VODREN-701388 format. One record per residue (C-alpha): residue number from 1; x, y negated, z negated. Coordinates in steps of 0.1 Angstrom, whole numbers, padded with zeros to 4 digits. Example, Ala and Ser with C-alpha at 12.3 -4.5 7.8 and 13.67 -1.06 7.14 Angstrom:
# VODREN-701388
{resi=1; c1=0123; c2=0045; c3=-0078}
{resi=2; c1=0137; c2=0011; c3=-0071}
END
This chain:
# VODREN-701388
{resi=1; c1=-1134; c2=1268; c3=-0319}
{resi=2; c1=-1119; c2=1277; c3=-0352}
{resi=3; c1=-1144; c2=1284; c3=-0380}
{resi=4; c1=-1138; c2=1281; c3=-0417}
{resi=5; c1=-1157; c2=1304; c3=-0440}
{resi=6; c1=-1175; c2=1288; c3=-0470}
{resi=7; c1=-1157; c2=1285; c3=-0503}
{resi=8; c1=-1182; c2=1308; c3=-0520}
{resi=9; c1=-1176; c2=1335; c3=-0493}
{resi=10; c1=-1138; c2=1331; c3=-0498}
{resi=11; c1=-1141; c2=1336; c3=-0536}
{resi=12; c1=-1162; c2=1367; c3=-0530}
{resi=13; c1=-1136; c2=1380; c3=-0506}
{resi=14; c1=-1108; c2=1377; c3=-0531}
{resi=15; c1=-1129; c2=1396; c3=-0556}
{resi=16; c1=-1136; c2=1424; c3=-0532}
{resi=17; c1=-1099; c2=1426; c3=-0523}
{resi=18; c1=-1089; c2=1426; c3=-0559}
{resi=19; c1=-1114; c2=1453; c3=-0568}
{resi=20; c1=-1104; c2=1476; c3=-0540}
{resi=21; c1=-1067; c2=1470; c3=-0546}
{resi=22; c1=-1072; c2=1477; c3=-0583}
{resi=23; c1=-1088; c2=1511; c3=-0577}
{resi=24; c1=-1062; c2=1522; c3=-0552}
{resi=25; c1=-1034; c2=1509; c3=-0575}
{resi=26; c1=-1047; c2=1531; c3=-0603}
{resi=27; c1=-1049; c2=1561; c3=-0580}
{resi=28; c1=-1015; c2=1556; c3=-0564}
{resi=29; c1=-0999; c2=1548; c3=-0598}
{resi=30; c1=-1011; c2=1583; c3=-0609}
{resi=31; c1=-0996; c2=1597; c3=-0577}
{resi=32; c1=-0963; c2=1580; c3=-0584}
{resi=33; c1=-0963; c2=1592; c3=-0620}
{resi=34; c1=-0968; c2=1627; c3=-0607}
{resi=35; c1=-0940; c2=1620; c3=-0581}
{resi=36; c1=-0917; c2=1610; c3=-0610}
{resi=37; c1=-0926; c2=1642; c3=-0628}
{resi=38; c1=-0917; c2=1661; c3=-0597}
{resi=39; c1=-0884; c2=1644; c3=-0594}
{resi=40; c1=-0878; c2=1650; c3=-0632}
{resi=41; c1=-0884; c2=1687; c3=-0627}
{resi=42; c1=-0863; c2=1687; c3=-0595}
{resi=43; c1=-0834; c2=1670; c3=-0614}
{resi=44; c1=-0837; c2=1694; c3=-0643}
{resi=45; c1=-0836; c2=1726; c3=-0622}
{resi=46; c1=-0812; c2=1715; c3=-0595}
{resi=47; c1=-0794; c2=1683; c3=-0606}
{resi=48; c1=-0778; c2=1663; c3=-0578}
{resi=49; c1=-0766; c2=1695; c3=-0561}
{resi=50; c1=-0766; c2=1709; c3=-0526}
{resi=51; c1=-0802; c2=1722; c3=-0528}
{resi=52; c1=-0816; c2=1688; c3=-0535}
{resi=53; c1=-0794; c2=1673; c3=-0508}
{resi=54; c1=-0809; c2=1699; c3=-0483}
{resi=55; c1=-0844; c2=1692; c3=-0495}
{resi=56; c1=-0840; c2=1654; c3=-0492}
{resi=57; c1=-0828; c2=1657; c3=-0456}
{resi=58; c1=-0855; c2=1681; c3=-0446}
{resi=59; c1=-0883; c2=1661; c3=-0463}
{resi=60; c1=-0871; c2=1628; c3=-0449}
{resi=61; c1=-0872; c2=1643; c3=-0414}
{resi=62; c1=-0908; c2=1655; c3=-0420}
{resi=63; c1=-0918; c2=1623; c3=-0436}
{resi=64; c1=-0902; c2=1603; c3=-0408}
{resi=65; c1=-0926; c2=1621; c3=-0384}
{resi=66; c1=-0956; c2=1612; c3=-0407}
{resi=67; c1=-0945; c2=1576; c3=-0411}
{resi=68; c1=-0939; c2=1572; c3=-0374}
{resi=69; c1=-0975; c2=1583; c3=-0368}
{resi=70; c1=-0989; c2=1561; c3=-0395}
{resi=71; c1=-0968; c2=1531; c3=-0384}
{resi=72; c1=-0979; c2=1536; c3=-0348}
{resi=73; c1=-1016; c2=1540; c3=-0355}
{resi=74; c1=-1023; c2=1516; c3=-0384}
{resi=75; c1=-1015; c2=1484; c3=-0365}
{resi=76; c1=-1030; c2=1496; c3=-0331}
{resi=77; c1=-1059; c2=1520; c3=-0339}
{resi=78; c1=-1074; c2=1503; c3=-0370}
{resi=79; c1=-1078; c2=1467; c3=-0358}
{resi=80; c1=-1090; c2=1479; c3=-0324}
{resi=81; c1=-1115; c2=1503; c3=-0340}
{resi=82; c1=-1129; c2=1474; c3=-0361}
{resi=83; c1=-1132; c2=1452; c3=-0330}
{resi=84; c1=-1148; c2=1479; c3=-0309}
{resi=85; c1=-1174; c2=1487; c3=-0336}
{resi=86; c1=-1183; c2=1450; c3=-0339}
{resi=87; c1=-1186; c2=1446; c3=-0302}
{resi=88; c1=-1202; c2=1479; c3=-0290}
{resi=89; c1=-1218; c2=1496; c3=-0320}
{resi=90; c1=-1212; c2=1528; c3=-0339}
{resi=91; c1=-1218; c2=1554; c3=-0311}
{resi=92; c1=-1194; c2=1536; c3=-0287}
{resi=93; c1=-1167; c2=1532; c3=-0314}
{resi=94; c1=-1168; c2=1569; c3=-0320}
{resi=95; c1=-1160; c2=1576; c3=-0284}
{resi=96; c1=-1128; c2=1558; c3=-0291}
{resi=97; c1=-1123; c2=1575; c3=-0324}
{resi=98; c1=-1129; c2=1609; c3=-0308}
{resi=99; c1=-1104; c2=1603; c3=-0280}
{resi=100; c1=-1077; c2=1591; c3=-0305}
{resi=101; c1=-1083; c2=1621; c3=-0328}
{resi=102; c1=-1081; c2=1647; c3=-0300}
{resi=103; c1=-1052; c2=1631; c3=-0282}
{resi=104; c1=-1031; c2=1627; c3=-0314}
{resi=105; c1=-1038; c2=1663; c3=-0324}
{resi=106; c1=-1024; c2=1676; c3=-0291}
{resi=107; c1=-0994; c2=1652; c3=-0293}
{resi=108; c1=-0986; c2=1661; c3=-0329}
{resi=109; c1=-0988; c2=1698; c3=-0323}
{resi=110; c1=-0964; c2=1695; c3=-0294}
{resi=111; c1=-0939; c2=1674; c3=-0313}
{resi=112; c1=-0939; c2=1699; c3=-0342}
{resi=113; c1=-0934; c2=1728; c3=-0319}
{resi=114; c1=-0903; c2=1712; c3=-0304}
{resi=115; c1=-0891; c2=1703; c3=-0339}
{resi=116; c1=-0894; c2=1740; c3=-0350}
{resi=117; c1=-0873; c2=1751; c3=-0320}
{resi=118; c1=-0846; c2=1726; c3=-0323}
{resi=119; c1=-0844; c2=1723; c3=-0361}
{resi=120; c1=-0807; c2=1734; c3=-0364}
{resi=121; c1=-0796; c2=1708; c3=-0338}
{resi=122; c1=-0816; c2=1681; c3=-0355}
{resi=123; c1=-0800; c2=1688; c3=-0389}
{resi=124; c1=-0766; c2=1688; c3=-0374}
{resi=125; c1=-0773; c2=1654; c3=-0359}
{resi=126; c1=-0788; c2=1637; c3=-0390}
{resi=127; c1=-0765; c2=1654; c3=-0415}
{resi=128; c1=-0732; c2=1662; c3=-0398}
{resi=129; c1=-0715; c2=1668; c3=-0431}
{resi=130; c1=-0737; c2=1697; c3=-0440}
{resi=131; c1=-0722; c2=1731; c3=-0437}
{resi=132; c1=-0726; c2=1766; c3=-0451}
{resi=133; c1=-0755; c2=1772; c3=-0475}
{resi=134; c1=-0764; c2=1735; c3=-0477}
{resi=135; c1=-0770; c2=1735; c3=-0439}
{resi=136; c1=-0790; c2=1768; c3=-0440}
{resi=137; c1=-0812; c2=1756; c3=-0468}
{resi=138; c1=-0818; c2=1723; c3=-0450}
{resi=139; c1=-0829; c2=1742; c3=-0418}
{resi=140; c1=-0851; c2=1766; c3=-0436}
{resi=141; c1=-0869; c2=1739; c3=-0457}
{resi=142; c1=-0873; c2=1716; c3=-0426}
{resi=143; c1=-0890; c2=1744; c3=-0406}
{resi=144; c1=-0912; c2=1753; c3=-0435}
{resi=145; c1=-0924; c2=1717; c3=-0441}
{resi=146; c1=-0929; c2=1710; c3=-0404}
{resi=147; c1=-0956; c2=1737; c3=-0402}
{resi=148; c1=-0978; c2=1713; c3=-0422}
{resi=149; c1=-0967; c2=1681; c3=-0405}
{resi=150; c1=-0993; c2=1681; c3=-0377}
{resi=151; c1=-1022; c2=1685; c3=-0402}
{resi=152; c1=-1010; c2=1656; c3=-0423}
{resi=153; c1=-1005; c2=1635; c3=-0392}
{resi=154; c1=-1041; c2=1642; c3=-0383}
{resi=155; c1=-1051; c2=1631; c3=-0418}
{resi=156; c1=-1036; c2=1597; c3=-0410}
{resi=157; c1=-1062; c2=1593; c3=-0382}
{resi=158; c1=-1091; c2=1603; c3=-0405}
{resi=159; c1=-1077; c2=1581; c3=-0433}
{resi=160; c1=-1075; c2=1550; c3=-0411}
{resi=161; c1=-1110; c2=1557; c3=-0399}
{resi=162; c1=-1122; c2=1557; c3=-0435}
{resi=163; c1=-1103; c2=1524; c3=-0440}
{resi=164; c1=-1122; c2=1508; c3=-0412}
{resi=165; c1=-1154; c2=1515; c3=-0432}
{resi=166; c1=-1135; c2=1500; c3=-0462}
{resi=167; c1=-1137; c2=1533; c3=-0480}
{resi=168; c1=-1102; c2=1529; c3=-0493}
{resi=169; c1=-1103; c2=1553; c3=-0523}
{resi=170; c1=-1114; c2=1583; c3=-0503}
{resi=171; c1=-1087; c2=1575; c3=-0476}
{resi=172; c1=-1059; c2=1579; c3=-0501}
{resi=173; c1=-1071; c2=1613; c3=-0514}
{resi=174; c1=-1048; c2=1630; c3=-0489}
{resi=175; c1=-1018; c2=1616; c3=-0508}
{resi=176; c1=-1033; c2=1629; c3=-0541}
{resi=177; c1=-1038; c2=1664; c3=-0527}
{resi=178; c1=-1004; c2=1664; c3=-0511}
{resi=179; c1=-0986; c2=1653; c3=-0542}
{resi=180; c1=-1005; c2=1676; c3=-0566}
{resi=181; c1=-0998; c2=1706; c3=-0543}
{resi=182; c1=-0961; c2=1698; c3=-0540}
{resi=183; c1=-0957; c2=1695; c3=-0578}
{resi=184; c1=-0975; c2=1727; c3=-0585}
{resi=185; c1=-0954; c2=1745; c3=-0559}
{resi=186; c1=-0922; c2=1733; c3=-0576}
{resi=187; c1=-0934; c2=1740; c3=-0612}
{resi=188; c1=-0949; c2=1774; c3=-0604}
{resi=189; c1=-0926; c2=1788; c3=-0578}
{resi=190; c1=-0891; c2=1772; c3=-0583}
{resi=191; c1=-0880; c2=1799; c3=-0608}
{resi=192; c1=-0888; c2=1826; c3=-0582}
{resi=193; c1=-0879; c2=1812; c3=-0548}
{resi=194; c1=-0859; c2=1781; c3=-0558}
{resi=195; c1=-0862; c2=1749; c3=-0539}
{resi=196; c1=-0885; c2=1766; c3=-0514}
{resi=197; c1=-0913; c2=1765; c3=-0540}
{resi=198; c1=-0915; c2=1727; c3=-0535}
{resi=199; c1=-0915; c2=1733; c3=-0497}
{resi=200; c1=-0945; c2=1756; c3=-0499}
{resi=201; c1=-0964; c2=1732; c3=-0521}
{resi=202; c1=-0959; c2=1704; c3=-0496}
{resi=203; c1=-0971; c2=1727; c3=-0467}
{resi=204; c1=-1003; c2=1737; c3=-0485}
{resi=205; c1=-1010; c2=1701; c3=-0494}
{resi=206; c1=-1005; c2=1691; c3=-0457}
{resi=207; c1=-1030; c2=1718; c3=-0446}
{resi=208; c1=-1057; c2=1706; c3=-0470}
{resi=209; c1=-1053; c2=1668; c3=-0465}
{resi=210; c1=-1074; c2=1662; c3=-0433}
{resi=211; c1=-1103; c2=1684; c3=-0445}
{resi=212; c1=-1108; c2=1662; c3=-0476}
{resi=213; c1=-1113; c2=1632; c3=-0453}
{resi=214; c1=-1136; c2=1651; c3=-0430}
{resi=215; c1=-1159; c2=1658; c3=-0460}
{resi=216; c1=-1161; c2=1621; c3=-0466}
{resi=217; c1=-1169; c2=1614; c3=-0429}
{resi=218; c1=-1194; c2=1643; c3=-0427}
{resi=219; c1=-1224; c2=1620; c3=-0421}
{resi=220; c1=-1206; c2=1603; c3=-0391}
{resi=221; c1=-1193; c2=1635; c3=-0376}
{resi=222; c1=-1223; c2=1640; c3=-0353}
{resi=223; c1=-1209; c2=1610; c3=-0333}
{resi=224; c1=-1177; c2=1630; c3=-0327}
{resi=225; c1=-1172; c2=1643; c3=-0291}
{resi=226; c1=-1145; c2=1668; c3=-0278}
{resi=227; c1=-1133; c2=1643; c3=-0252}
{resi=228; c1=-1101; c2=1624; c3=-0242}
{resi=229; c1=-1112; c2=1594; c3=-0222}
{resi=230; c1=-1080; c2=1574; c3=-0214}
{resi=231; c1=-1100; c2=1549; c3=-0194}
{resi=232; c1=-1119; c2=1534; c3=-0224}
{resi=233; c1=-1109; c2=1497; c3=-0228}
{resi=234; c1=-1101; c2=1501; c3=-0265}
{resi=235; c1=-1078; c2=1531; c3=-0257}
{resi=236; c1=-1059; c2=1509; c3=-0232}
{resi=237; c1=-1056; c2=1481; c3=-0257}
{resi=238; c1=-1043; c2=1505; c3=-0284}
{resi=239; c1=-1016; c2=1517; c3=-0260}
{resi=240; c1=-1006; c2=1481; c3=-0252}
{resi=241; c1=-1002; c2=1475; c3=-0289}
{resi=242; c1=-0983; c2=1507; c3=-0294}
{resi=243; c1=-0956; c2=1499; c3=-0268}
{resi=244; c1=-0935; c2=1475; c3=-0290}
{resi=245; c1=-0944; c2=1495; c3=-0321}
{resi=246; c1=-0925; c2=1525; c3=-0308}
{resi=247; c1=-0893; c2=1505; c3=-0309}
{resi=248; c1=-0900; c2=1489; c3=-0342}
{resi=249; c1=-0910; c2=1521; c3=-0360}
{resi=250; c1=-0881; c2=1541; c3=-0345}
{resi=251; c1=-0858; c2=1516; c3=-0360}
{resi=252; c1=-0876; c2=1515; c3=-0394}
{resi=253; c1=-0879; c2=1553; c3=-0398}
{resi=254; c1=-0843; c2=1559; c3=-0386}
{resi=255; c1=-0830; c2=1539; c3=-0416}
{resi=256; c1=-0834; c2=1568; c3=-0440}
{resi=257; c1=-0819; c2=1592; c3=-0415}
{resi=258; c1=-0790; c2=1569; c3=-0409}
{resi=259; c1=-0784; c2=1567; c3=-0446}
{resi=260; c1=-0784; c2=1605; c3=-0448}
{resi=261; c1=-0760; c2=1606; c3=-0419}
{resi=262; c1=-0735; c2=1585; c3=-0437}
{resi=263; c1=-0741; c2=1599; c3=-0472}
{resi=264; c1=-0737; c2=1635; c3=-0459}
{resi=265; c1=-0701; c2=1627; c3=-0452}
{resi=266; c1=-0694; c2=1616; c3=-0488}
{resi=267; c1=-0692; c2=1636; c3=-0520}
{resi=268; c1=-0720; c2=1662; c3=-0527}
{resi=269; c1=-0748; c2=1644; c3=-0545}
{resi=270; c1=-0747; c2=1612; c3=-0526}
{resi=271; c1=-0778; c2=1620; c3=-0506}
{resi=272; c1=-0796; c2=1630; c3=-0538}
{resi=273; c1=-0785; c2=1599; c3=-0557}
{resi=274; c1=-0799; c2=1576; c3=-0529}
{resi=275; c1=-0832; c2=1595; c3=-0531}
{resi=276; c1=-0835; c2=1593; c3=-0569}
{resi=277; c1=-0826; c2=1557; c3=-0569}
{resi=278; c1=-0849; c2=1548; c3=-0541}
{resi=279; c1=-0878; c2=1566; c3=-0558}
{resi=280; c1=-0876; c2=1542; c3=-0588}
{resi=281; c1=-0880; c2=1513; c3=-0564}
{resi=282; c1=-0906; c2=1531; c3=-0543}
{resi=283; c1=-0927; c2=1537; c3=-0575}
{resi=284; c1=-0931; c2=1500; c3=-0581}
{resi=285; c1=-0938; c2=1486; c3=-0546}
{resi=286; c1=-0957; c2=1516; c3=-0532}
{resi=287; c1=-0981; c2=1516; c3=-0562}
{resi=288; c1=-0988; c2=1479; c3=-0562}
{resi=289; c1=-0978; c2=1462; c3=-0529}
{resi=290; c1=-0988; c2=1490; c3=-0505}
{resi=291; c1=-1024; c2=1493; c3=-0519}
{resi=292; c1=-1028; c2=1455; c3=-0515}
{resi=293; c1=-1015; c2=1457; c3=-0479}
{resi=294; c1=-1038; c2=1486; c3=-0471}
{resi=295; c1=-1068; c2=1466; c3=-0483}
{resi=296; c1=-1060; c2=1433; c3=-0467}
{resi=297; c1=-1054; c2=1447; c3=-0432}
{resi=298; c1=-1091; c2=1454; c3=-0424}
{resi=299; c1=-1101; c2=1421; c3=-0440}
{resi=300; c1=-1074; c2=1402; c3=-0420}
{resi=301; c1=-1086; c2=1420; c3=-0388}
{resi=302; c1=-1122; c2=1410; c3=-0395}
{resi=303; c1=-1113; c2=1374; c3=-0401}
{resi=304; c1=-1092; c2=1374; c3=-0369}
{resi=305; c1=-1121; c2=1386; c3=-0349}
{resi=306; c1=-1144; c2=1359; c3=-0364}
{resi=307; c1=-1116; c2=1333; c3=-0360}
{resi=308; c1=-1116; c2=1324; c3=-0396}
{resi=309; c1=-1079; c2=1313; c3=-0393}
{resi=310; c1=-1079; c2=1289; c3=-0422}
{resi=311; c1=-1092; c2=1316; c3=-0445}
{resi=312; c1=-1066; c2=1340; c3=-0432}
{resi=313; c1=-1038; c2=1317; c3=-0440}
{resi=314; c1=-1052; c2=1310; c3=-0475}
{resi=315; c1=-1056; c2=1347; c3=-0482}
{resi=316; c1=-1021; c2=1354; c3=-0470}
{resi=317; c1=-1005; c2=1327; c3=-0492}
{resi=318; c1=-1025; c2=1338; c3=-0522}
{resi=319; c1=-1014; c2=1374; c3=-0516}
{resi=320; c1=-0977; c2=1365; c3=-0512}
{resi=321; c1=-0977; c2=1344; c3=-0544}
{resi=322; c1=-0993; c2=1372; c3=-0563}
{resi=323; c1=-0967; c2=1397; c3=-0550}
{resi=324; c1=-0938; c2=1375; c3=-0559}
{resi=325; c1=-0951; c2=1368; c3=-0594}
{resi=326; c1=-0954; c2=1405; c3=-0600}
{resi=327; c1=-0922; c2=1418; c3=-0585}
{resi=328; c1=-0896; c2=1392; c3=-0594}
{resi=329; c1=-0896; c2=1401; c3=-0632}
{resi=330; c1=-0899; c2=1438; c3=-0623}
{resi=331; c1=-0868; c2=1437; c3=-0602}
{resi=332; c1=-0848; c2=1418; c3=-0629}
{resi=333; c1=-0858; c2=1443; c3=-0656}
{resi=334; c1=-0850; c2=1473; c3=-0634}
{resi=335; c1=-0816; c2=1459; c3=-0627}
{resi=336; c1=-0808; c2=1450; c3=-0664}
{resi=337; c1=-0821; c2=1484; c3=-0676}
{resi=338; c1=-0809; c2=1506; c3=-0648}
{resi=339; c1=-0786; c2=1528; c3=-0668}
{resi=340; c1=-0810; c2=1537; c3=-0696}
{resi=341; c1=-0839; c2=1540; c3=-0671}
{resi=342; c1=-0820; c2=1566; c3=-0650}
{resi=343; c1=-0809; c2=1585; c3=-0681}
{resi=344; c1=-0844; c2=1585; c3=-0696}
{resi=345; c1=-0863; c2=1594; c3=-0665}
{resi=346; c1=-0839; c2=1619; c3=-0649}
{resi=347; c1=-0814; c2=1630; c3=-0676}
{resi=348; c1=-0814; c2=1665; c3=-0688}
{resi=349; c1=-0807; c2=1700; c3=-0675}
{resi=350; c1=-0784; c2=1699; c3=-0645}
{resi=351; c1=-0788; c2=1661; c3=-0641}
{resi=352; c1=-0755; c2=1654; c3=-0659}
{resi=353; c1=-0735; c2=1622; c3=-0664}
{resi=354; c1=-0720; c2=1624; c3=-0629}
{resi=355; c1=-0755; c2=1625; c3=-0614}
{resi=356; c1=-0766; c2=1596; c3=-0636}
{resi=357; c1=-0737; c2=1574; c3=-0625}
{resi=358; c1=-0743; c2=1582; c3=-0588}
{resi=359; c1=-0780; c2=1573; c3=-0591}
{resi=360; c1=-0772; c2=1541; c3=-0611}
{resi=361; c1=-0748; c2=1530; c3=-0583}
{resi=362; c1=-0777; c2=1532; c3=-0558}
{resi=363; c1=-0803; c2=1517; c3=-0581}
{resi=364; c1=-0781; c2=1487; c3=-0588}
{resi=365; c1=-0784; c2=1475; c3=-0552}
{resi=366; c1=-0820; c2=1486; c3=-0546}
{resi=367; c1=-0832; c2=1466; c3=-0576}
{resi=368; c1=-0821; c2=1433; c3=-0559}
{resi=369; c1=-0844; c2=1440; c3=-0530}
{resi=370; c1=-0877; c2=1448; c3=-0548}
{resi=371; c1=-0894; c2=1415; c3=-0540}
{resi=372; c1=-0884; c2=1416; c3=-0503}
{resi=373; c1=-0897; c2=1452; c3=-0500}
{resi=374; c1=-0931; c2=1442; c3=-0514}
{resi=375; c1=-0934; c2=1409; c3=-0494}
{resi=376; c1=-0925; c2=1427; c3=-0461}
{resi=377; c1=-0955; c2=1451; c3=-0462}
{resi=378; c1=-0979; c2=1421; c3=-0466}
{resi=379; c1=-0963; c2=1400; c3=-0439}
{resi=380; c1=-0963; c2=1428; c3=-0413}
{resi=381; c1=-1000; c2=1435; c3=-0419}
{resi=382; c1=-1008; c2=1398; c3=-0412}
{resi=383; c1=-0991; c2=1400; c3=-0378}
{resi=384; c1=-1008; c2=1433; c3=-0370}
{resi=385; c1=-1042; c2=1419; c3=-0378}
{resi=386; c1=-1036; c2=1393; c3=-0351}
{resi=387; c1=-1028; c2=1421; c3=-0326}
{resi=388; c1=-0992; c2=1410; c3=-0326}
{resi=389; c1=-0970; c2=1441; c3=-0328}
{resi=390; c1=-0941; c2=1426; c3=-0308}
{resi=391; c1=-0928; c2=1402; c3=-0335}
{resi=392; c1=-0925; c2=1428; c3=-0362}
{resi=393; c1=-0908; c2=1452; c3=-0337}
{resi=394; c1=-0882; c2=1426; c3=-0327}
{resi=395; c1=-0874; c2=1418; c3=-0363}
{resi=396; c1=-0871; c2=1455; c3=-0371}
{resi=397; c1=-0844; c2=1458; c3=-0344}
{resi=398; c1=-0826; c2=1430; c3=-0362}
{resi=399; c1=-0831; c2=1447; c3=-0395}
{resi=400; c1=-0816; c2=1481; c3=-0385}
{resi=401; c1=-0787; c2=1464; c3=-0367}
{resi=402; c1=-0779; c2=1444; c3=-0399}
{resi=403; c1=-0783; c2=1476; c3=-0420}
{resi=404; c1=-0758; c2=1496; c3=-0400}
{resi=405; c1=-0733; c2=1468; c3=-0398}
{resi=406; c1=-0733; c2=1464; c3=-0436}
{resi=407; c1=-0728; c2=1501; c3=-0441}
{resi=408; c1=-0698; c2=1502; c3=-0417}
{resi=409; c1=-0683; c2=1472; c3=-0435}
{resi=410; c1=-0687; c2=1484; c3=-0471}
{resi=411; c1=-0689; c2=1522; c3=-0471}
{resi=412; c1=-0652; c2=1524; c3=-0478}
{resi=413; c1=-0656; c2=1502; c3=-0509}
{resi=414; c1=-0691; c2=1510; c3=-0522}
{resi=415; c1=-0695; c2=1546; c3=-0509}
{resi=416; c1=-0733; c2=1555; c3=-0510}
{resi=417; c1=-0740; c2=1521; c3=-0527}
{resi=418; c1=-0733; c2=1505; c3=-0494}
{resi=419; c1=-0765; c2=1521; c3=-0480}
{resi=420; c1=-0786; c2=1507; c3=-0509}
{resi=421; c1=-0771; c2=1472; c3=-0505}
{resi=422; c1=-0776; c2=1473; c3=-0467}
{resi=423; c1=-0813; c2=1482; c3=-0472}
{resi=424; c1=-0818; c2=1452; c3=-0496}
{resi=425; c1=-0799; c2=1426; c3=-0475}
{resi=426; c1=-0814; c2=1437; c3=-0441}
{resi=427; c1=-0850; c2=1437; c3=-0455}
{resi=428; c1=-0845; c2=1403; c3=-0470}
{resi=429; c1=-0833; c2=1390; c3=-0436}
{resi=430; c1=-0864; c2=1404; c3=-0420}
{resi=431; c1=-0888; c2=1388; c3=-0446}
{resi=432; c1=-0872; c2=1354; c3=-0441}
{resi=433; c1=-0875; c2=1356; c3=-0403}
{resi=434; c1=-0911; c2=1368; c3=-0404}
{resi=435; c1=-0921; c2=1341; c3=-0429}
{resi=436; c1=-0902; c2=1314; c3=-0410}
{resi=437; c1=-0920; c2=1323; c3=-0378}
END
């Protein structure tokens, strides 16, 4: 039987979502402002040169590892944990949490070890156009940043556990520590060890991130057990949900690597220009749409468990309308003002007119997709709350196929702009399919 929550409860829910989203938005906006400052300093010191190209490729490889872990665990671990706690209580739910934490720690450490061994081969695969010093710097930076990757991946598990208790602000402190540390490393060390200063800042932030979460979970840590029990029913359910996610996340995270693959064969600065252009889009939707998506997932999951289907639909539609009203004018303004925005935010030092034009070319096509990028993160969370990981995975296969096809068709005409346009068009197709279903 489908139950409908009372109107009073529904209004209270929207207020709680808005309050939590507002707090996270302020925090993430601060992070994004700091991220912009980091990119400004990076552009000033290194322009759109080979060192930034090398850093972008290395960082994207490391970030792909993190995002793969986050994308795998958020839709499978978080809803399952909320369901297990509601059904079996706190102590039993922590048997599940302990198993996931211990198992993921072992898996992450193993993957990082393999990455450190095969770094040169991986760089050759994802950036075949890199040679000489650009290749050597990319290998060195990637190995350096990978040493912190396992710690940050563990912070994803602890952060999702905090989200299950709706302690959203504490859960995003790992991003604060990570970003502050990276910025300090760049500012304080760049003049001495070059681009490696940023790398060391990222590593230190990665080491610290999970410990911040554990301080917040300290009252619950007595429930933790050093066990890995793969026979637990919630563990089995999590693995069932993960199976299609592996395909979908592999496609999603390979997009940036695919872009770097093609851009590395173009003129020097193409990889950097895509990164600078994308960061302007990322600033907008990650600081506003992503916090909203983080908050609504636990609420959607709770409503799904209670079978408040009408309330889920109403909450989804209200959220989508809000996102579209916010992001449509933002996308239009960013497109219209793309040249002065890039000049104002990145111009100066070694970021010359050439670097400006390369970045503007990428931003031109990214701006058209701002609404689609924001809507997608909300729609996918809705499916995940229903324990449906298959539909988003299938649509992600369609997305990456469309993305690569557009690049092949337009790279000769638009150069690195073809990657930005491919991202916009493929994400728009995905949103239309998800909404239609």
